[in-house]
C-alpha positions as CSV (number, residue, x, y, z in Angstrom):
1,M,-52.0,-84.8,27.0
2,P,-50.5,-81.3,26.7
3,E,-51.3,-79.4,23.5
4,R,-48.4,-79.4,21.0
5,Q,-46.6,-76.1,21.0
6,G,-46.1,-74.2,17.7
7,L,-42.8,-72.7,16.6
8,F,-43.6,-69.2,17.8
9,E,-44.5,-70.4,21.3
10,K,-41.4,-72.6,21.5
11,A,-39.1,-69.8,20.3
12,L,-40.8,-67.3,22.7
13,G,-40.2,-69.8,25.6
14,A,-36.5,-70.0,24.7
15,V,-36.2,-66.2,24.5
16,Q,-37.7,-65.9,27.9
17,K,-35.8,-68.9,29.5
18,Y,-32.4,-67.7,28.4
19,Q,-33.2,-63.9,28.5
20,M,-32.1,-63.5,25.0
21,I,-33.9,-60.3,24.1
22,Q,-34.8,-57.2,26.1
23,Q,-36.8,-54.1,25.1
24,G,-34.9,-51.7,22.9
25,D,-32.2,-54.2,21.9
26,T,-30.2,-53.7,18.7
27,I,-30.2,-57.0,16.8
28,A,-28.2,-58.0,13.7
29,A,-30.2,-60.8,12.2
30,G,-28.2,-63.2,10.1
31,V,-30.4,-64.1,7.1
32,S,-29.3,-66.4,4.3
33,G,-32.7,-66.6,2.6
34,G,-33.3,-70.2,3.5
35,A,-36.3,-71.5,5.5
36,D,-34.6,-71.3,8.9
37,S,-33.6,-67.6,8.5
38,A,-36.9,-66.6,6.9
39,A,-38.7,-68.0,10.0
40,L,-36.1,-66.3,12.3
41,L,-36.7,-62.9,10.6
42,D,-40.5,-63.3,10.8
43,L,-40.2,-64.3,14.5
44,L,-38.0,-61.3,15.3
45,Y,-40.4,-58.9,13.5
46,R,-43.3,-60.2,15.5
47,L,-41.3,-59.9,18.7
48,G,-40.4,-56.3,17.7
49,E,-44.1,-55.5,17.6
50,M,-44.3,-56.6,21.3
51,L,-40.9,-55.2,22.4
52,P,-39.5,-52.3,20.4
53,L,-36.3,-53.6,18.8
54,R,-33.8,-52.2,16.3
55,I,-33.4,-55.0,13.8
56,T,-31.0,-55.0,10.8
57,V,-31.1,-57.8,8.2
58,C,-27.5,-59.0,7.5
59,H,-26.5,-61.2,4.6
60,L,-23.0,-62.4,3.6
61,N,-22.6,-63.5,0.0
62,H,-19.9,-66.2,0.2
63,C,-19.4,-66.1,-3.6
64,L,-19.4,-69.9,-3.8
65,R,-22.4,-70.6,-6.1
66,G,-22.1,-68.0,-8.8
67,E,-25.6,-66.7,-9.9
68,E,-27.3,-68.7,-7.1
69,S,-25.3,-66.7,-4.5
70,D,-26.3,-63.4,-6.1
71,R,-29.9,-64.7,-6.3
72,D,-29.9,-65.3,-2.5
73,E,-28.6,-61.8,-1.8
74,A,-31.2,-60.2,-4.0
75,F,-34.0,-62.3,-2.4
76,T,-32.8,-61.4,1.1
77,R,-32.7,-57.7,0.2
78,A,-36.3,-58.0,-1.0
79,L,-37.3,-59.8,2.2
80,A,-35.9,-57.0,4.3
81,E,-37.7,-54.4,2.3
82,G,-40.9,-56.3,2.7
83,Y,-40.6,-56.0,6.5
84,G,-39.5,-52.4,6.2
85,L,-36.2,-53.2,7.9
86,P,-32.7,-51.9,7.1
87,F,-30.5,-54.3,5.1
88,R,-26.7,-54.8,5.0
89,A,-24.9,-57.1,2.6
90,K,-21.3,-58.0,1.9
91,K,-19.4,-60.1,-0.6
92,A,-16.6,-62.3,0.6
93,D,-14.6,-64.9,-1.3
94,A,-14.9,-67.8,1.2
95,A,-12.9,-70.3,-1.1
96,A,-10.0,-67.9,-1.4
97,W,-10.0,-67.2,2.3
98,A,-10.0,-70.9,3.0
99,R,-6.9,-71.4,0.8
100,E,-5.1,-68.5,2.4
101,H,-5.8,-69.7,5.9
102,R,-5.5,-73.5,5.2
103,C,-8.9,-74.4,6.5
104,S,-12.1,-75.9,5.0
105,V,-14.5,-73.8,3.1
106,E,-17.1,-74.4,5.8
107,E,-14.8,-73.0,8.5
108,A,-13.9,-70.1,6.3
109,G,-17.6,-69.3,5.7
110,R,-18.4,-69.4,9.4
111,E,-15.5,-67.1,10.3
112,L,-16.3,-64.6,7.6
113,R,-20.0,-64.6,8.6
114,Y,-19.4,-63.9,12.2
115,R,-16.9,-61.2,11.5
116,F,-19.5,-59.5,9.3
117,F,-22.3,-60.0,11.9
118,R,-20.1,-58.5,14.7
119,E,-19.4,-55.5,12.4
120,C,-23.2,-55.1,11.9
121,A,-24.1,-55.5,15.6
122,G,-21.6,-53.1,17.0
123,E,-20.2,-53.2,20.5
124,E,-23.6,-53.2,22.3
125,G,-25.7,-55.1,19.8
126,K,-26.7,-58.8,19.6
127,I,-26.4,-61.3,16.8
128,A,-29.3,-63.5,16.0
129,T,-28.7,-66.7,14.0
130,A,-31.2,-69.2,12.7
131,H,-29.6,-72.3,14.2
132,T,-32.3,-74.9,15.0
133,L,-32.4,-78.1,17.2
134,S,-31.8,-80.0,14.0
135,D,-28.5,-78.1,13.4
136,S,-27.6,-78.8,17.0
137,M,-28.2,-82.5,16.6
138,E,-25.9,-82.6,13.5
139,T,-23.2,-80.7,15.4
140,L,-23.5,-83.2,18.3
141,L,-22.9,-86.1,15.9
142,L,-20.1,-84.3,14.1
143,N,-18.4,-83.6,17.4
144,L,-19.0,-87.2,18.6
145,C,-17.3,-88.5,15.4
146,R,-14.3,-86.2,16.1
147,G,-13.9,-87.6,19.6
148,S,-15.1,-84.4,21.4
149,G,-15.4,-84.2,25.2
150,V,-18.3,-82.8,27.2
151,R,-17.9,-79.3,25.7
152,G,-18.6,-80.6,22.2
153,L,-21.5,-82.7,23.3
154,R,-23.6,-79.7,24.2
155,G,-24.5,-79.1,20.6
156,I,-25.0,-75.5,19.7
157,P,-25.7,-73.4,22.8
158,P,-28.8,-71.2,22.7
159,V,-26.8,-68.2,23.9
160,R,-23.0,-67.6,23.6
161,G,-21.8,-64.1,24.5
162,N,-23.9,-61.7,22.4
163,I,-25.0,-64.4,20.0
164,I,-28.6,-65.6,20.4
165,R,-30.5,-68.5,18.8
166,P,-34.2,-68.2,19.3
167,L,-35.0,-71.3,17.2
168,S,-32.6,-73.5,19.2
169,G,-35.5,-75.7,20.5
170,C,-37.3,-76.0,17.1
171,T,-36.7,-78.7,14.5
172,R,-36.2,-78.1,10.8
173,R,-39.6,-79.7,10.1
174,E,-41.3,-77.3,12.5
175,V,-39.6,-74.4,10.8
176,E,-40.9,-75.5,7.4
177,D,-44.4,-76.0,8.9
178,Y,-44.2,-72.4,10.3
179,C,-43.1,-71.0,6.9
180,R,-46.0,-72.8,5.2
181,E,-48.6,-71.6,7.8
182,R,-47.3,-68.0,7.6
183,G,-47.0,-68.0,3.9
184,L,-43.3,-67.2,4.1
185,R,-41.2,-67.5,0.9
186,Y,-37.6,-68.7,1.0
187,V,-34.9,-70.0,-1.3
188,T,-33.0,-73.4,-1.2
189,D,-29.3,-73.7,-1.2
190,S,-28.4,-76.3,-3.8
191,T,-25.3,-77.4,-1.8
192,N,-27.6,-78.6,1.0
193,L,-28.1,-81.8,-1.0
194,S,-24.5,-82.4,-1.7
195,P,-23.0,-85.5,0.0
196,A,-19.6,-83.8,-0.2
197,Y,-20.2,-82.1,3.1
198,S,-20.1,-84.1,6.3
199,R,-23.0,-82.3,7.8
200,N,-25.2,-83.1,4.8
201,R,-24.4,-86.8,5.0
202,L,-25.5,-86.8,8.7
203,R,-28.6,-84.9,7.8
204,L,-29.6,-87.0,4.8
205,R,-28.4,-90.4,5.8
206,V,-27.6,-90.9,9.5
207,L,-30.3,-88.9,11.3
208,P,-33.2,-90.5,9.4
209,E,-31.9,-93.9,10.4
210,L,-31.6,-92.8,14.1
211,E,-35.1,-91.4,14.0
212,A,-36.4,-94.7,12.7
213,V,-34.9,-96.3,15.8
214,N,-36.4,-93.6,18.1
215,P,-39.1,-91.3,16.6
216,A,-38.7,-89.1,19.6
217,L,-35.0,-88.5,18.8
218,P,-35.1,-84.7,18.7
219,A,-36.5,-84.5,22.2
220,A,-34.1,-87.3,23.4
221,L,-31.1,-85.5,22.1
222,A,-32.3,-82.1,23.3
223,G,-32.5,-83.5,26.8
224,F,-29.0,-85.2,26.4
225,M,-27.4,-81.9,25.2
226,E,-29.1,-80.0,28.1
227,R,-27.5,-82.5,30.6
228,M,-24.2,-82.1,28.9
229,E,-24.5,-78.4,29.2
230,G,-25.0,-78.8,33.0
231,Q,-22.0,-81.1,33.3
232,W,-19.8,-78.8,31.2
233,R,-20.7,-75.8,33.5
234,L,-19.6,-77.9,36.5
235,V,-16.3,-78.7,34.7
236,E,-15.9,-75.1,33.7
237,E,-16.3,-74.0,37.3
238,L,-13.7,-76.5,38.5
239,A,-11.4,-75.4,35.7
240,R,-11.8,-71.7,36.8
241,G,-10.9,-72.5,40.4
242,A,-7.9,-74.7,39.3
243,R,-6.6,-71.9,37.1
244,E,-6.6,-69.5,40.0
245,R,-4.7,-72.0,42.2
246,L,-2.1,-73.0,39.5
247,A,-1.4,-69.5,38.2
248,L,2.3,-68.5,38.7
249,P,3.5,-64.9,39.1
250,D,4.4,-64.6,35.4
251,G,0.9,-65.6,34.3
252,R,1.9,-69.2,33.4
253,L,0.5,-72.4,35.0
254,D,2.2,-74.9,37.2
255,R,2.9,-78.0,35.1
256,E,2.8,-80.5,37.9
257,G,-0.5,-79.0,39.1
258,L,-2.0,-79.3,35.7
259,L,-1.0,-83.0,35.4
260,A,-2.5,-83.7,38.8
261,L,-6.0,-82.4,37.7
262,P,-8.8,-84.8,36.7
263,P,-8.5,-85.2,32.9
264,P,-11.9,-83.4,32.1
265,V,-10.8,-80.4,34.1
266,R,-7.4,-80.2,32.5
267,E,-8.9,-80.6,29.0
268,E,-11.3,-77.7,29.7
269,M,-8.3,-75.5,30.8
270,L,-6.4,-76.4,27.6
271,L,-9.5,-75.6,25.5
272,E,-9.9,-72.3,27.3
273,L,-6.2,-71.5,26.4
274,L,-7.0,-72.3,22.8
275,E,-10.0,-70.0,22.9
276,E,-7.9,-67.2,24.4
277,A,-5.4,-67.6,21.5
278,G,-8.2,-67.3,19.0
279,A,-7.3,-70.9,17.8
280,R,-9.6,-73.6,16.7
281,Q,-10.6,-75.9,19.6
282,S,-9.7,-79.3,18.3
283,S,-9.0,-82.6,20.0
284,R,-5.8,-82.9,17.9
285,L,-4.4,-79.7,19.4
286,V,-5.4,-80.7,22.9
287,E,-3.6,-84.1,22.4
288,E,-0.4,-82.3,21.3
289,M,-0.6,-80.0,24.3
290,E,-1.1,-83.0,26.6
291,K,2.0,-84.7,25.1
292,A,4.1,-81.6,25.7
293,L,2.8,-81.4,29.3
294,R,3.8,-85.0,30.0
295,A,7.2,-84.6,28.4
296,G,7.9,-81.5,30.4
297,H,9.0,-79.5,27.4
298,G,7.9,-78.6,24.0
299,E,6.0,-76.0,21.9
300,V,2.7,-76.5,20.1
301,P,1.8,-73.9,17.5
302,V,-1.9,-73.2,18.0
303,G,-2.4,-70.5,15.4
304,G,-2.6,-66.7,15.3
305,G,1.2,-66.4,16.0
306,V,0.8,-68.1,19.4
307,L,2.4,-71.2,20.9
308,F,1.5,-73.4,23.8
309,A,4.9,-73.6,25.5
310,V,6.0,-76.1,28.2
311,G,9.3,-75.8,30.0
312,G,10.9,-74.9,33.4
313,G,8.1,-76.5,35.3
314,S,5.4,-74.3,33.8
315,A,3.1,-74.1,30.8
316,G,1.2,-71.4,29.0
317,L,0.7,-69.3,25.9
318,A,3.6,-67.5,24.4
319,P,4.1,-65.4,21.2
320,R,5.5,-67.4,18.3
321,R,9.1,-66.4,17.5
322,P,9.5,-64.5,14.3
323,A,10.9,-66.4,11.4
324,P,14.6,-66.0,11.1
325,A,16.0,-63.5,8.7
326,D,16.9,-65.0,5.4
327,L,20.5,-65.8,5.3
328,P,22.4,-65.4,2.0
329,Q,23.3,-68.6,0.3
330,R,26.9,-69.6,0.5
331,E,29.0,-71.7,-1.9
332,A,31.5,-74.3,-0.8
333,E,33.9,-76.4,-2.8
334,L,33.8,-79.6,-0.6
335,S,35.7,-81.7,-3.1
336,D,38.9,-79.7,-2.4
337,P,40.3,-80.6,1.1
338,A,42.4,-77.4,1.0
339,A,39.1,-75.4,1.1
340,L,38.1,-76.9,4.4
341,P,37.2,-76.2,7.1
342,V,34.5,-73.7,6.5
343,F,32.1,-72.1,9.0
344,F,28.7,-70.8,8.1
345,P,27.1,-68.4,10.6
346,L,23.5,-69.2,11.2
347,G,22.5,-66.6,13.7
348,G,21.2,-67.1,17.2
349,G,24.6,-68.3,18.4
350,R,24.8,-71.2,15.9
351,E,27.2,-72.0,13.2
352,L,27.5,-74.8,10.6
353,A,31.0,-76.3,10.6
354,I,32.3,-78.4,7.7
355,R,35.6,-80.2,8.5
356,P,37.7,-82.5,6.3
357,F,37.7,-86.2,7.0
358,S,40.1,-88.7,5.5
359,E,40.0,-92.5,6.0
360,K,43.8,-92.5,5.4
361,K,44.3,-90.3,8.5
362,G,42.8,-92.9,10.8
363,G,39.3,-91.4,11.0
364,S,37.5,-94.7,11.0
365,A,33.8,-95.0,11.7
366,E,34.6,-96.5,15.1
367,K,36.5,-93.4,16.2
368,I,33.8,-90.8,15.6
369,N,30.5,-90.5,17.3
370,K,27.2,-91.6,15.9
371,S,26.0,-88.1,15.0
372,A,29.2,-87.3,13.1
373,L,29.0,-90.7,11.3
374,K,25.5,-89.9,10.2
375,N,26.6,-86.5,8.9
376,R,29.7,-87.6,7.0
377,L,29.8,-87.2,3.2
378,D,31.9,-88.8,0.5
379,C,33.3,-85.7,-1.2
380,G,34.1,-87.7,-4.3
381,R,30.4,-88.2,-5.0
382,I,29.5,-84.5,-4.8
383,K,28.6,-83.0,-8.2
384,G,30.0,-79.5,-8.5
385,T,29.8,-76.6,-6.2
386,V,27.7,-77.1,-3.0
387,I,25.2,-74.5,-2.0
388,L,24.5,-74.0,1.8
389,R,21.1,-72.6,2.4
390,R,17.9,-72.9,4.5
391,K,15.2,-75.5,3.7
392,K,12.8,-74.6,0.9
393,P,9.3,-75.8,0.0
394,G,9.6,-78.8,-2.3
395,D,13.0,-80.0,-1.0
396,R,13.4,-83.8,-1.1
397,M,16.1,-86.2,0.0
398,A,16.8,-89.9,0.7
399,P,18.5,-90.0,4.1
400,A,21.1,-92.7,4.3
401,G,19.9,-95.8,6.3
402,R,16.2,-95.3,5.5
403,R,14.0,-97.2,3.0
404,A,14.6,-96.7,-0.7
405,G,13.3,-93.7,-2.5
406,S,13.4,-90.0,-1.8
407,H,11.0,-88.2,0.6
408,P,9.7,-84.7,0.9
409,L,11.7,-82.9,3.6
410,K,8.5,-81.6,5.0
411,K,7.2,-85.1,5.5
412,L,10.4,-86.1,7.2
413,C,10.1,-83.2,9.6
414,Q,6.5,-84.2,10.4
415,E,7.6,-87.8,11.1
416,A,10.4,-86.5,13.3
417,G,8.0,-84.2,15.3
418,I,9.8,-81.0,14.3
419,P,7.5,-78.1,15.0
420,P,6.6,-76.0,11.9
421,E,8.2,-72.9,13.2
422,K,11.6,-74.8,13.5
423,R,11.4,-76.4,10.1
424,Q,12.0,-73.1,8.3
425,Q,15.3,-72.8,10.2
426,L,16.8,-76.1,9.0
427,M,20.0,-75.9,7.0
428,V,20.6,-78.0,3.9
429,A,23.5,-78.5,1.5
430,A,22.8,-79.2,-2.1
431,D,24.9,-79.8,-5.2
432,S,23.8,-79.7,-8.9
433,E,21.7,-82.9,-8.5
434,G,19.9,-82.1,-5.3
435,I,20.2,-82.2,-1.5
436,I,23.3,-84.0,-0.2
437,W,22.8,-83.2,3.5
438,A,20.0,-81.8,5.8
439,E,20.2,-80.7,9.4
440,G,18.7,-83.4,11.6
441,F,18.6,-86.0,8.9
442,G,22.3,-86.3,7.9
443,A,23.7,-87.3,4.5
444,D,21.7,-88.2,1.5
445,R,22.1,-91.8,0.4
446,R,23.8,-90.6,-2.9
447,C,26.7,-88.9,-1.1
448,A,26.9,-90.8,2.2
449,W,30.2,-92.2,3.3
450,R,30.8,-95.8,2.2
451,E,33.4,-98.5,2.8
452,D,35.3,-97.6,-0.4
453,S,35.2,-93.9,0.3
454,R,38.5,-92.1,0.8
455,Q,38.0,-88.4,1.1
456,G,35.1,-86.9,3.0
457,C,33.9,-84.2,5.3
458,V,31.7,-84.0,8.4
459,L,29.0,-81.3,8.8
460,E,27.9,-80.3,12.3
461,I,26.0,-77.5,14.0
462,I,28.1,-75.7,16.6
463,T,26.7,-73.6,19.4
464,T,29.1,-70.7,19.3
465,E,28.0,-69.2,22.6
466,D,29.5,-72.1,24.7
467,G,31.5,-74.0,22.1
468,E,29.5,-77.2,22.4
469,N,28.3,-79.1,19.4
470,G,24.6,-79.2,18.6
471,E,22.8,-82.1,17.0
472,A,23.1,-82.0,13.3
């Protein structure tokens, strides 16, 4: 039976297998102060005695745990001083960044950490992180729960670009044993025991149950992730070849060719587009991109001011159109037929037209089209002066013909599949009691045309460039 390898031998084997470190390398070591990073720093220091290395200890204070966060920073600084290594630290409000960018605190922390590490490593340096096999197992399960494809079933790769993970083949238990054998001190993050985080629940509840089923689970999952890595590389190679074949002169991709690809290859190509856009690679975004491809048209905002746009037989990334310039609010006295029609320029070759409608003049419901019927108001039910403006946050309405109760306009837009960048362009009309009409949704129940109505108006969007009506 082969002798059991210790952590140092395992890590050294990973370094050699993946050619992580060469003599003279500049390495920014991400050190939180926990057991994993304490073991990583000790390992790098020992490697530095064998291969001259320029190591900088880097610590990002996420400002999430008050005094405990400051304690970790001070501890890590002392750790670096003990090894005689340079130390760099930075404070970043991860919670505030998460709110600003509408993401989880975990995602914010990760983004801020790697930004800082890249700054410390410079253009030619490498970033060493303390991710272990246990971390990779948790990531595998998280991705499995999210419905990930082959790419997500690889776990955390040992090397990605200039990021190296020497402990990628070592379990957390082996790390703790190493720290004890080497007499290494470390601190414990109190949030590691909180069930509020999905990763913690997997670590504390799910993985122990799986290890009870198979005590050799770490080795089994390590082998599985390595096989998934091999399969992903094959798919990646096929995707690279397909992209070359399907590329059009303008840099976009042939839509029919994309749809003809095997689904795993197409998924990989879409994930690569998300990566190019600097967007989060999520299955939800890929599904939306797939829908647009099948429909033959559509735009999917992927973040960073970028869209995945489909149309004209092609698909690809495109810059997100800037938000329309704010239009001044305009008042209209819709209760006075003599004040109609009125026309409200919207920009971009569009115009909002409000025309009078009278039942007495033979304008029965049967004689107007469905869109106009939906957009017809009973002027006698309007309260005061009407304000014509763009949609605002917090707007609500009760579209005629829908279930009782008012609904946030934002939710109505989501249900209708209106992309976020188009929602801000929607026009609404409001009186003193609220919205009476909204573009795309028609009249509010309160002011909608009824059987006993006599004097009304019809609102519609006109495309002024060619004189055709647009859908209101």
